[in-house]
C-alpha positions as CSV (number, residue, x, y, z in Angstrom):
1,X,-13.8,-21.8,27.8
2,X,-11.1,-21.7,30.4
3,X,-7.6,-20.3,29.8
4,X,-6.2,-23.9,29.9
5,X,-8.7,-25.1,27.4
6,X,-8.1,-22.1,25.1
7,X,-4.4,-22.8,25.2
8,X,-4.9,-26.4,24.3
9,X,-7.1,-25.3,21.3
10,X,-4.4,-22.9,20.1
11,X,-1.7,-25.7,20.4
12,X,-3.9,-28.0,18.3
13,X,-4.7,-25.3,15.7
14,X,-1.2,-23.9,15.0
15,X,0.1,-26.9,13.2
16,X,-3.1,-27.2,11.2
17,X,-3.0,-23.5,10.3
18,X,0.7,-23.8,9.2
19,X,-0.1,-26.8,7.0
20,X,-3.1,-25.0,5.5
21,X,-1.1,-21.9,4.7
22,X,2.1,-23.6,3.6
23,X,3.2,-22.4,0.2
24,X,0.4,-19.7,-0.1
25,X,1.9,-16.3,-0.5
26,X,-1.3,-14.3,-1.3
27,X,-2.4,-12.5,1.8
28,X,-6.2,-12.3,1.3
29,X,-6.9,-16.1,1.2
30,X,-4.5,-16.6,4.2
31,X,-6.2,-13.8,6.2
32,X,-9.7,-15.1,5.3
33,X,-8.8,-18.6,6.5
34,X,-7.2,-17.3,9.7
35,X,-10.4,-15.4,10.5
36,X,-12.5,-18.5,9.8
37,X,-10.3,-20.8,12.0
38,X,-10.4,-18.4,14.9
39,X,-14.1,-17.6,14.7
40,X,-15.1,-21.3,14.2
41,X,-13.0,-22.6,17.1
42,X,-13.4,-19.8,19.7
43,X,-16.8,-18.3,18.8
44,X,-15.6,-14.7,19.2
45,X,-18.1,-12.0,18.2
46,X,-16.0,-10.6,15.4
47,X,-12.6,-11.6,13.9
48,X,-11.0,-9.6,11.1
49,X,-8.1,-7.8,9.6
50,X,-7.5,-4.1,8.9
51,X,-4.8,-3.5,6.3
52,X,-2.6,-0.4,6.3
53,X,-3.2,2.0,3.5
54,X,-1.3,5.2,4.1
55,X,-2.7,6.8,7.2
56,X,-5.7,4.6,7.3
57,X,-6.5,1.0,8.3
58,X,-8.9,-0.5,5.7
59,X,-11.2,-3.4,6.4
60,X,-9.9,-6.7,5.1
61,X,-11.2,-10.3,5.4
62,X,-13.4,-10.8,8.4
63,X,-16.0,-13.0,10.1
64,X,-18.9,-11.5,11.9
65,X,-21.4,-8.6,11.5
66,X,-20.7,-5.6,9.3
67,X,-17.8,-3.5,10.5
68,X,-16.2,-0.1,10.2
69,X,-14.5,0.1,6.8
70,X,-11.8,2.7,7.5
71,X,-10.0,3.6,10.7
72,X,-8.0,6.8,10.8
73,X,-4.4,6.8,12.0
74,X,-4.2,6.4,15.8
75,X,-7.9,5.9,16.3
76,X,-9.4,3.2,18.5
77,X,-7.8,0.0,19.7
78,X,-6.6,-0.9,16.2
79,X,-4.9,2.5,15.8
80,X,-3.3,2.2,19.2
81,X,-1.9,-1.3,18.3
82,X,-0.5,0.1,15.0
83,X,1.1,3.1,16.7
84,X,2.6,1.1,19.6
85,X,3.6,-1.8,17.3
86,X,2.4,-4.2,20.0
87,X,-0.6,-6.2,20.9
88,X,-3.3,-4.3,22.8
89,X,-5.7,-6.1,25.1
90,X,-8.8,-4.2,26.3
91,X,-10.8,-5.9,29.0
92,X,-13.7,-3.4,28.7
93,X,-14.0,-1.4,25.5
94,X,-16.1,1.2,27.2
95,X,-13.1,2.1,29.4
96,X,-10.7,2.6,26.4
97,X,-10.4,6.2,25.5
98,X,-11.3,6.7,21.8
99,X,-12.8,3.2,21.3
100,X,-14.6,3.0,18.0
101,X,-18.0,1.4,18.8
102,X,-18.9,-0.4,15.5
103,X,-21.3,-2.7,17.4
104,X,-22.6,-2.3,21.0
105,X,-22.3,-6.1,21.5
106,X,-18.5,-5.9,21.5
107,X,-17.4,-5.8,25.2
108,X,-13.6,-6.7,25.1
109,X,-11.0,-6.6,22.4
110,X,-7.6,-7.7,21.4
111,X,-5.6,-6.3,18.4
112,X,-2.4,-7.9,17.2
113,X,-0.2,-6.1,14.7
114,X,1.2,-7.9,11.7
115,X,4.8,-6.9,11.3
116,X,6.9,-6.9,8.1
117,X,10.3,-6.1,9.7
118,X,9.7,-3.0,11.8
119,X,6.6,-1.9,9.9
120,X,3.0,-2.7,10.8
121,X,1.3,-3.8,7.6
122,X,-2.1,-4.9,9.1
123,X,-3.7,-5.7,12.4
124,X,-5.8,-8.7,13.5
125,X,-8.8,-7.3,15.5
126,X,-10.9,-9.7,17.6
127,X,-13.9,-8.6,19.6
128,X,-15.7,-10.6,22.2
129,X,-19.2,-10.1,23.6
130,X,-17.8,-11.0,27.0
131,X,-15.9,-8.6,29.3
132,X,-12.2,-9.4,30.0
133,X,-12.1,-12.3,27.5
134,X,-8.5,-12.0,26.4
135,X,-5.2,-12.8,28.1
136,X,-1.5,-12.9,27.4
137,X,-2.1,-16.5,26.2
138,X,-4.3,-15.2,23.4
139,X,-1.7,-12.6,22.5
140,X,1.1,-15.1,22.3
141,X,-0.8,-17.6,20.1
142,X,-2.5,-15.0,17.9
143,X,0.9,-13.3,17.3
144,X,2.2,-16.7,16.1
145,X,-0.8,-17.2,13.9
146,X,-0.2,-14.0,12.1
147,X,3.6,-14.2,11.7
148,X,3.4,-16.4,8.7
149,X,5.3,-15.8,5.4
150,X,2.3,-14.2,3.6
151,X,2.8,-11.1,5.7
152,X,5.6,-9.9,3.5
153,X,3.1,-9.5,0.6
154,X,0.5,-7.5,2.4
155,X,2.0,-4.1,1.3
156,X,1.2,-5.1,-2.3
157,X,-2.5,-4.8,-1.6
158,X,-2.3,-1.0,-1.2
159,X,1.0,0.1,-3.0
């Protein structure tokens, strides 16, 4: 899928996603449907959420093969996105210092933090089996997908 095609898909999906999630404040069903929509429409290798629980990121809803269940503070791409409070795009995971290799088929990765004010409450982690599969276009649209009202209730999952 070309970058232009991908952007067109995002533009089509955003209003559908907003309509689907409208009025739903519980985070788990929202996160599960976001994973399904992304996985179904883009075919990425793995799509999922990790939720902040103290110093750890704990596996949340996802689509794809089994995954690491806990990620320590600052570890891997997910930990980097949490610490930096910004999206991290990794064109080749083998070149990222401290990358956590849950599955050798993962070749590139994007991690988008879910912010509640100034606080990261979860991250959206997407792995591709292709090198250099993510761009600023992905970052922009994925950030919009995860900036829905349900985010303010994520902290209640791990009080």
